[in-house]
N, C-alpha and C positions, 0 to 999 in steps of 0.2 A: 750784751745780747741775749743773755739768758734772762735778764729781767724784762726784757721786751717780749720775749716769747713768752713768759709767765703771764704777763698783763693781757696779751692777746688771746691766750688760752682762756683766761678768765672771761674776756668780753665775748669770746666765742661760745662759752658755755653758759652765758646769760646771767653770770654772777655779778654783773655791775649793773648800776641803774642806767636804763636805755630810755630815750625819749620816747612819748607815745607814738605808736605807728598805727597804720591802717592794718585792720585784721586781715590776717592771711589763711586762706581756706586750707585745711590740711588735706594730704593725699594719704589713702590708706594702702599700704602695701605697693606703693609706686617707686619710681626710681630715686636714686640718691640726688640730693641737691648740694652735694660737697664740692670738694675742689681736688684736684691732682697736681702734684708737681715732680719734677725730676730732679734728683740730687746726684752729683759725681760719686759720693760714697755714702755708707750708711750713715743716717742723720741722727746719732746716739743723743745729742743734746735735745733734739725735738721730742724723742720718746721719753727722755728723763724728765723734761720740763713738763710735759702732759701728766706724768705720773705724780709729779711733785706738787701739783695744784689739786690733784683729785684726793684731798684728805679731810675733806669737811664733813660735818655730821650727815650721815644718810649716804656717803659717796663711798664707792668701792672701786678699786682698780681690778680689772680682769685682763689677764695676760694669756694670750694664746699663742706662745712661742714669742721669739725675739721680734717677729715681723707684724704683730697685730697687738695692740693695746686699746682697751676701752675704759672709759670713765662712767660709771652707771650711778646715777643720782635718783634718790626717791623725791617724788614730788610732794607738795603740801598734802595733808590728809583730805582736803577739801577737793584738791585736784584729781588726786587718786580716786576718791569716791565717783567723782564726775566722770571719769575715763572708765572706770569699770562698769558704771551704768549704761554710759552712752555706747560702749563698744563691745558690750557682753563679756566683760573679764571675769576675773576671779579674785576673791579676797585671799585665796591660800598664798599666791605669789602676785605682789603688788606690781603696777606699772613703774617703770623707770625710763628717765631720760638717758640716752646713750650717745656718746660721742666717741667715735672710732677712729684710729690712725692705722692704716693698713700699709703694709710696704711689700714691695716685690723686687728683688735684685735681678738683672739681667747682665748681659756681658759688659755692657758700657756705664752702668750706674745703678741707681736705685730709684724706684717710682714709689712714692707715698700717696695715698688717697685717703680722704676725710670724709666722714659722715655723721649725721646727727639725726636722731629719731627717737621717738617714745614707743617702748615696746609694752605692749599690752598682753599678759598672758591670757590665754582663753580657757574656758572651761573644758573645751575639747579641741584638738587640733593644734596647730602651730600658732605662736604669738601673732598678733597684727602688730605691723610698724607703721606708725602714724609720723609722716614726714610734713615739714612745712616748706613750701617753695619761696623762701625768703632771700631776695637778693643781697640783703645786707648781711645775712648769716654767711652766704657764700662768698662775699667780698672779705669777710673777717677771715674765713678758712684761707681764702687766697694769700692775703697779707700775712697771715701766720706763716705759711709755707715759704713765702718770698723771704721774709724777716730770717727764717731759719735756715736760709742759704739755697733754697729750692728755686728752680726755674718753672713758673706755672704753666700748665698746659693749657 
């Protein structure tokens, strides 16, 4: 099961070749287009697998406690330059593609939520979050959570 989870995370993070799709209009600072699933207990294998595949050049794991993990990836220099120019970013801190897994425990189990966005630091103020309402990405997240043993919501 671990290999499958790793493959799905790779697919979700767009590290694999994907067929050409219709362009999707991004949403700036809009709602998440990720997925959520309920687990009977803490899904440690899911968080371990996510951390294990975030080891490429320009990728960093950011852990905000046991319940939140992000894989942050630098875009190509051309993409970063375009994002900085189009969204009034800064060159002091580059844009990054961020995939997050956040968990919350309750009395009956554990809820995991996924998200994917491009964070564009600004010259002043909070960073902008650029999200793409892509049904294929949402399906990848749902499949990932299901294969990891969750019950999608």
